[in-house]
N, C-alpha and C positions, 0 to 999 in steps of 0.2 A: 504494500500500500504506500502510495506516494504522500509524503508530508508536504504541507504548504507552509511556507514561512510566514511570520506575522507581517513582514514587509510586503509580501505578495498579497496577503489579505487586505492590507491597508490600500495598496495600489488598486486592487479590484474594487474595493468599496468607494474609493475616490472617483474611479472611472465611472462607476454606476451612478454617481451623483452629478456628473458633468452633463449639462444640458446638450452640448454638442454631441456627445457620445449617445445619449438617450435619443436625440432627434435622428441621428444617423441610423441607429438600430431600428427605431420605429419606422422610418422611411423604408428601409430594406424589408422589414417584416410586413408592413402594410402593402407594399408593392407586390411582394410574392403572394400574399393571401388574396389580394384583389385579382391578380392575374389568374390564379387557380379558379376563383369564383366566376369570372366571366369567360375564361377559356382563351385568353390571349395575353401575350406578354405586355408588361406595362410600357415598354419602349414602343411597341407597335401602336398601342392605344394613344400614346403621346403624338405619334405621327398623324393618326386619324383626327385627333382632337385639334391639332394645329391647323390641319387642312379645313376642318369644319369652320373654324373661326377666321382664318386668313383667306380662304378661297384658293384658287389655283395659284401655284407658286413654283419657282424653280427648285429642283432638288438641292442646289447649292445654297439657296437662301434658307430652305427648310433645315438643312444640315447645320447651318450657322445658328439659326434660332434655337434649335434643340440641343446644340452642343454635341452632336453625334458624329462619329467618324463616317466619312464618305462611303467607304466600302460596306459598312454595316447598313447605312440607309439605302444604298443601292440594292442590297440583298433583300431588305424588308420591302422596298418598293416593288421589286420584281415578284416577290411572293404575294404581296397584297394585290397587285395587278392581276395575277393569275387567278386569285380568289374572287376577283370582281369588286374588291373593296375600294380601289383607287383606279384612276386612269392616268396614263402617262403619254406624253407626246413631245416631239421635238419643238422647241420654241421657234415659231416662224420668223421672229426678228433676229434670233441668234441661234443657229443650228448647233452650237456647242453645248447649249443648255437643254435639259429635259424638264418639262413642266409636269407637275403632279396636281391632281384634283381629287376630291372625294367623290366617289361614284355613288349612285343611289343605294346600292347594296351596303356600302360603307356607312352611309347616313342611317339606314335602317338598323345596322349593327349598333351604332352609337346610341340610337333611341332605346334599343333593347338593353344595352349596357347601362344606360341611365336608370332604368327601372331596377335592374339587378343591383346597381350601386346604392340605391335607396335602402334596400334590405341589408346590404353589406354594412352601410354606415350605421344603421340602427343596431346591428349586432356588435359592431366595433365599439360603439359608445355606450353600450349597455352598462347600467350601474352608475352612470354619471348623471348628476342632477342638471336641470336646465341652467342653473347658475354656473356650475362647473364647466358645462359645454360652452356657455357664452364667454367665460373667462379664458378658456383654452383658445377660442377663436380670436379674441382680442390679443392675446399674447402672441399667437402665431402671426397675426397681421402686423403687429409691432416689429417682430423679427424680420418679416418680409420687407417692411418699410426700411428698416435699418440696412438690409442687404441691397435694396434698390438704390441707395445713395453711394454705394461703392463703385469705384471705377476699376475695370479690368486691367 
């Protein structure tokens, strides 16, 4: 049986109390659970969601906005096009660019996903009072506002 030193226990305890560590773990766990719940990876959901809100756009712009590697986005785009979720075409103004748009099947998927998401959220927040939920949202919005002021 492996013994754990008191320094190691203190480091683990300190790490568990770090908001950044907790947020990182929570984001990872929520993404995984939501992906399993709706049957699609969170990265692919982000692509569809961005196209829903931005409309047709170049893969290069989408890659930049999502902070995703080009090869990964290209692979996702080809798979989602094959599934009918998105459309892709060469930009008539610049044939070096590929334009992507959300297809009707993709829009339908996002509508179904929204309904699934409501149930997922209810389960996720089970046991939290309305006040706790409201405070959590206020805190997350504050953190988001702090981040939006940063320059890359």
